[in-house]
C-alpha positions in Angstrom: 6.8 19.1 -13.3 7.1 16.3 -15.7 10.2 15.6 -14.6 9.9 15.5 -11.0 9.6 12.3 -9.2 7.0 10.7 -7.9 7.1 10.1 -3.6 5.9 6.9 -1.9 6.1 6.2 1.8 4.9 3.1 3.8 5.9 2.4 7.3 8.3 -0.4 6.5 8.5 -3.0 3.6 4.9 -3.6 2.9 4.5 -1.0 0.5 7.1 -2.5 -1.8 4.2 -4.3 -3.7 2.8 -1.4 -4.1 6.0 -0.1 -5.9 6.4 -2.7 -8.2 2.9 -2.1 -9.7 3.9 1.7 -10.2 7.0 0.4 -11.6 5.5 -1.7 -14.1 2.9 0.7 -15.2 4.8 3.8 -15.2 8.4 2.8 -16.1 9.6 6.3 -17.2 8.9 7.7 -13.4 11.6 8.4 -11.1 10.1 6.9 -7.7 11.7 7.9 -4.4 10.6 5.6 -1.3 10.6 5.9 2.1 10.2 3.1 4.2 9.7 4.5 7.9 11.0 1.4 9.4 12.2 2.5 12.8 8.4 3.3 14.0 6.6 0.1 12.3 3.9 -1.0 12.8 1.3 2.2 12.3 -1.6 0.3 13.0 -1.3 0.7 16.9 -0.3 4.3 16.8 -2.8 7.1 17.8 -4.5 8.9 14.8 -2.7 12.3 16.0 0.7 10.1 15.8 0.0 8.7 12.4 -0.9 12.3 11.1 2.3 13.2 12.5 4.4 10.4 11.0 2.2 10.5 7.6 2.9 14.5 7.3 6.8 13.8 8.7 7.5 11.7 5.3 5.6 13.8 2.9 7.6 16.6 4.2 10.8 15.1 3.5 9.9 13.5 -0.3 9.0 17.2 -0.8 12.3 18.3 0.2 13.5 15.8 -2.4 11.2 17.1 -5.4 8.3 15.5 -5.7 5.1 15.8 -8.4 2.9 13.6 -6.5 2.7 11.4 -3.2 1.4 7.8 -2.7 0.5 6.5 0.5 1.6 2.9 0.3 0.0 2.0 3.8 -3.2 1.0 4.6 -3.0 2.6 8.3 -2.1 5.8 6.8 -4.4 6.0 4.0 -7.3 5.1 6.3 -6.3 8.2 8.9 -4.4 10.5 7.0 -5.6 10.9 3.3 -7.8 13.7 4.0 -5.1 15.8 6.3 -2.1 15.4 3.8 -4.4 16.7 0.8 -5.1 19.6 2.6 -2.1 20.3 4.1 0.1 19.5 0.6 0.9 21.5 -2.5 0.7 18.1 -5.0 -1.7 15.5 -5.3 -1.8 12.6 -2.8 -3.5 9.2 -3.7 -4.3 6.3 -1.2 -4.7 2.4 -1.5 -8.1 2.3 0.0 -10.4 4.4 -2.9 -8.5 3.0 -5.5 -9.1 -0.8 -4.7 -12.6 -0.1 -3.2 -13.6 1.4 -6.4 -12.6 -1.6 -8.7 -14.3 -4.1 -6.1 -17.5 -2.0 -6.3 -16.7 -2.3 -10.2 -16.2 -6.2 -10.4 -19.1 -7.4 -7.8 -21.8 -8.6 -9.6 -23.4 -10.4 -6.3 -23.3 -7.0 -4.4 -20.8 -9.5 -1.6 -17.5 -8.2 -1.5 -14.8 -9.5 1.2 -11.9 -7.6 2.3 -9.0 -9.0 4.2 -6.6 -6.9 6.6 -4.4 -6.3 9.6 -6.7 -6.0 12.7 -6.2 -1.9 12.8 -7.4 -1.8 9.3 -10.2 -4.1 9.6 -11.2 -2.0 12.6 -11.1 1.1 11.4 -13.8 0.1 8.8 -11.9 2.0 5.8 -12.5 -0.4 3.2 -16.5 -0.7 4.1 -16.9 2.9 4.4 -15.6 3.4 0.6 -17.2 1.0 -1.3 -20.5 1.4 0.4 -19.9 5.4 -0.5 -19.8 3.9 -4.2 -23.0 1.5 -3.5 -24.7 1.0 0.1 -26.1 -2.0 -1.2 -22.8 -3.9 -1.4 -22.5 -6.0 1.6 -19.2 -6.4 2.8 -17.7 -9.1 5.0 -14.3 -8.6 6.8 -11.5 -10.7 8.3 -8.5 -9.7 9.8 -5.7 -12.0 9.2 -2.7 -11.2 11.5 -0.8 -13.9 10.8 -0.3 -13.3 6.8 2.1 -10.1 7.7 4.6 -12.2 9.7 4.0 -15.4 7.4 5.4 -13.6 4.4 8.2 -11.7 6.4 9.4 -14.8 7.4 9.6 -16.5 3.2 6.9 -18.9 4.4 4.0 -17.8 2.0 4.7 -21.1 -0.5 4.7 -23.4 2.8 1.9 -25.7 3.9 1.5 -23.8 7.1 0.6 -20.7 5.0 -2.3 -22.2 3.2 -3.1 -24.2 7.0 -3.6 -20.4 8.2 -5.1 -19.1 5.1 -7.8 -22.1 5.1 -8.8 -21.1 8.8 -8.9 -17.5 8.3 -10.7 -17.3 5.0 -13.7 -20.0 5.8 -16.0 -17.6 6.9 -15.5 -15.8 4.3 -15.7 -18.4 1.5 -18.9 -19.5 2.9 -20.5 -16.3 2.7 -20.8 -16.2 -1.2 -18.1 -13.5 -2.2 -17.4 -13.2 -5.9 -14.6 -10.4 -4.8 -12.0 -10.1 -2.2 -10.0 -7.2 -1.0 -6.3 -7.8 -0.1 -6.5 -4.6 2.5 -2.5 -4.9 3.4 0.3 -4.3 1.1 2.2 -7.5 2.1 -0.7 -9.6 1.2 -0.1 -9.8 -2.6 3.0 -11.9 -1.7 0.1 -14.7 -0.6 -2.3 -14.0 -3.3 -1.9 -17.8 -4.5 -2.3 -19.2 -1.3 -5.1 -17.1 -0.9 -6.7 -17.7 -4.1 -6.0 -21.8 -3.4 -7.6 -21.2 -0.2 -11.0 -19.9 -1.3 -11.6 -22.7 -3.3 -13.4 -21.6 -6.3 -13.5 -18.5 -8.2 -13.3 -15.0 -6.6 -11.9 -11.7 -8.0 -8.8 -10.8 -5.7 -8.3 -7.0 -5.8 -4.7 -6.1 -5.6 -4.5 -2.4 -3.9 -0.8 -1.8 -5.1 -2.0 -2.6 -8.9 -5.2 -0.3 -8.5 -3.1 2.3 -6.9 -0.9 2.2 -9.7 -3.9 2.8 -12.5 -4.8 6.1 -10.1 -1.8 7.5 -10.1 -1.2 7.2 -13.9 -4.6 8.4 -14.7 -4.1 11.4 -12.5 -0.4 12.4 -13.8 -1.9 12.1 -17.4 -5.1 14.0 -16.1 -2.5 16.8 -15.0 -0.4 16.3 -17.8 2.7 15.6 -16.0 3.1 11.8 -16.9 6.4 11.1 -18.1 6.6 9.3 -21.0 10.6 8.6 -22.0 13.3 8.6 -19.9 15.2 5.8 -17.6 13.4 6.0 -14.8 14.6 4.3 -11.6 14.2 4.5 -7.9 16.2 5.5 -5.0 15.3 4.2 -1.4 15.4 5.9 1.9 15.0 4.1 5.5 14.9 4.9 9.0 16.2 1.8 10.3 18.1 -1.5 9.5 19.1 -1.1 5.3 20.4 -4.2 5.3 17.3 -5.9 6.5 15.2 -3.9 4.4 17.5 -4.9 1.3 17.1 -8.3 1.5 13.2 -8.5 2.3 12.7 -6.1 0.2 14.3 -7.6 -2.8 12.1 -10.3 -2.4 8.7 -8.2 -2.4 10.2 -6.2 -5.2 11.4 -9.4 -7.4 14.5 -7.6 -7.9 17.3 -5.9 -6.1 17.1 -3.2 -4.3 19.8 -0.6 -4.6 21.0 3.0 -3.8 19.3 2.8 0.4 20.3 5.4 2.3 19.8 5.6 6.0 17.7 8.3 7.7 18.9 8.9 11.6 15.1 11.2 11.8 12.5 11.9 10.5 12.3 15.1 12.0 10.7 17.4 9.2 13.0 20.6 10.7 16.4 18.7 9.9 15.1 18.8 6.5 13.7 22.2 6.0 17.0 23.5 7.5 18.8 20.7 5.8 17.3 19.3 2.7 
C-alpha cells in the first residue's frame, strides 16, 4: 500500500495549486493527477451530474493503483465527498473541511470571510463546514467570478487584478474579518493581490496547503506514508494537453511533462481495458 500512488482530480487546472502543496509536503509520494478539462466547469452542473463525473474520475484513478484520493475541486468536494467516501475502498479527502478547520482555529474575532466562485458560494459549503465546528462564528461570503479568467489570462499581477480585487473585497474588508478563506483553487495564484486589496493584516487560508496537511496526517495514521523514493507526477487530461501544459506549468511553478490524453472517462472502458 505504501508504494501505491495518491490520486487527485479536478475539473481542470485549478487543482494544480493543491497538487503544488501536496508535492511540497509529501516529496516522496507519486501522484496521479486527472484534469477533466473537457467537461469544465462543474459549477453549473446538477448535483447528480457532478457525482457521476466525480465517480468516473475516481474509478479511472483506481485502475491506476492509488492508496488515497484527493478531490482537488471545490464543487466536487461540496457535492460528492460523502458520496465517494461511501463508494470507494480507499480514504478520500476534499478541500473544504481542512480549510474550514484551519480558519476556525485561526480566528480570534469569530468573523471569517470566504471567497469563491458563484457556485461554491451559493452552495454554502464553507459556511456550513465552519459553523459545524463553531456555530458562533460569523461567515461573510463573496463570489469573485472574475478572479478565474484573470488568473487564466496570466493577469494576476496586473493593475486590473488589483482593481477587481478592490471592488470584490470591499464589503468583506469593511466587515472586520481576521481570517479569509480562498475557496477556489485558482485563487492562490492571486494571493498577493488579494492580500494587498484587504489593506490590513488578515490571515489568508490556502485550501491546497490545508488539504496537503490533512492527506499527510491521514497517510501517517494509516501507516502508508511514503518516506523515501523519488516521488513524481503523472498527468491525464480529457481535452487539450497543450493548453494544460502551458497554463498548468504556470500554476504549478514548474514544467509539466508526461501529459496523457483521455478520449473518454466512461468508467466501463477502464474496467474492461485498464
